[in-house]
C-alpha positions, 0 to 999 in steps of 0.5 A: 258497953263495950258491944253499944260502943262496937255498934254504935262504931258499925252505924258509925261506918255504915252510914260513912259507906251510906254517905261515900254512894250518895256523894258519889251520885250525886257528883255522878248527876252532876256532870250528867246534868253539865254535860245534858246542859252544853247539848242543851246549848249545843242544839239551840245553837242549832235550832238558832242557824236553823232558823236564819235559815228558815226564815233566809229561805222564807223571804228567797219565795217571797222574793222568788214570788214578787218576781213572777207575779210581777213577770206575770203582769208584765206579760199580760199587759204585753198579751193585752197589747198583741192584736188580735187578728187570727194568723195562719196558726191559729184553731180556727184557720187550721180548720180551714185549711184541714178542709180546704186539704180534704176539699182539695183531694176529692177534687183530685181524686175524681180527676184523677178517677175521668183520666182512667 
């Protein structure tokens, strides 16, 4: 009977030790869970700020696109109102000037050749 009581006492001691280890592990896991919840909350708050910043940038982009479209419409309206005459710097006029300059330089060279 004494052996049985001693064995029972040892088993109770082992169970108490196992129970203490489990309580310590549970306590550590609860602390880890609380820390992870805090990190999760911080991540959600940062995500909300990033979403607000993204939405603000999208709104700014949309406003700029609208301004660009408006400016392009105004520019096209101005260009349509301008007269369609050929100025001295139009491509056709520049080709005409080039041909005239070549003709004049050839005539000048012929004149110099006659003088020589």
